[in-house]
C-alpha positions as CSV (number, residue, x, y, z in Angstrom):
1,M,-7.2,15.9,-13.1
2,T,-5.4,15.9,-9.9
3,E,-2.1,17.8,-9.8
4,I,1.0,15.7,-8.9
5,R,2.8,17.1,-5.9
6,E,6.4,16.6,-5.0
7,V,5.4,14.8,-1.8
8,D,3.5,12.2,-3.8
9,R,5.3,8.9,-4.1
10,F,4.7,6.1,-6.7
11,E,5.8,2.5,-6.0
12,C,8.2,1.1,-8.5
13,R,10.2,-2.1,-9.0
14,V,13.9,-2.3,-9.9
15,I,14.2,-3.8,-13.4
16,S,18.0,-3.8,-13.9
17,V,21.2,-2.6,-12.1
18,I,24.5,-1.8,-13.9
19,Q,27.5,-1.5,-11.6
20,N,30.1,1.1,-12.5
21,L,33.1,2.1,-10.5
22,A,31.5,4.4,-8.0
23,W,27.9,4.5,-9.2
24,K,25.1,2.2,-10.2
25,G,22.8,2.6,-13.2
26,V,19.3,1.6,-12.1
27,T,16.2,1.2,-14.2
28,V,12.9,1.1,-12.4
29,E,9.3,0.4,-13.6
30,E,6.3,2.2,-12.1
31,K,3.9,-0.3,-10.7
32,D,0.6,0.9,-12.3
33,T,1.6,2.5,-15.6
34,K,4.6,0.2,-16.4
35,G,6.5,3.4,-17.3
36,R,10.3,3.1,-16.9
37,V,12.9,5.6,-15.7
38,Y,16.7,5.2,-15.7
39,F,18.8,6.7,-12.9
40,G,22.5,6.8,-13.8
41,R,24.1,8.0,-10.5
42,V,22.9,5.9,-7.6
43,S,25.5,5.4,-5.0
44,G,27.4,2.2,-5.4
45,E,27.3,1.6,-1.6
46,I,23.5,1.2,-1.6
47,E,22.2,-2.4,-1.9
48,I,19.9,-2.5,-4.9
49,N,18.8,-5.7,-6.7
50,P,16.3,-6.4,-9.5
51,G,12.9,-6.9,-8.0
52,D,13.4,-4.5,-5.1
53,T,10.8,-2.0,-4.4
54,F,11.6,1.8,-4.3
55,Y,9.5,4.9,-4.8
56,L,9.4,7.7,-7.4
57,G,8.7,11.3,-6.5
58,I,7.7,13.6,-9.4
59,R,7.9,17.3,-9.6
60,P,6.5,19.1,-12.7
61,L,8.8,21.7,-14.1
62,Y,8.5,24.5,-16.7
63,E,10.1,23.1,-19.8
64,I,13.9,23.0,-19.5
65,E,15.4,21.8,-22.8
66,D,12.3,19.8,-23.6
67,K,12.2,18.3,-20.1
68,T,8.9,18.6,-18.2
69,M,9.4,16.7,-14.9
70,R,12.1,16.0,-12.3
71,V,11.8,12.4,-11.1
72,T,13.5,11.4,-7.9
73,L,14.2,7.9,-6.6
74,Y,13.6,7.2,-2.9
75,D,14.0,4.2,-0.7
76,A,11.5,2.9,1.9
77,E,12.8,5.4,4.5
78,D,12.2,8.3,2.1
79,K,15.9,8.8,1.5
80,K,16.7,10.4,-1.8
81,L,19.0,8.2,-4.0
82,D,19.1,10.0,-7.3
83,W,17.1,12.2,-9.7
84,T,16.7,12.8,-13.4
85,L,14.9,15.1,-15.7
86,V,12.4,13.6,-18.1
């Protein structure tokens, strides 16, 4: 099995966007596995719409409160938008 490196990126599609006061809640779906990840603190200034393409970066972690990965959301210019532990 190939180890996932932090520099690896996985294409994903935006499923839903929830607008809060200063943040957006964004759910994305990975293209191949159809796995979904929710990011709750994406800047409200960034233009994100359902159907848009973004990228996931995954970094394996030692278990932190039953979490095993840090998943980061990136745009096409490799700018980090938010991260979450899963």
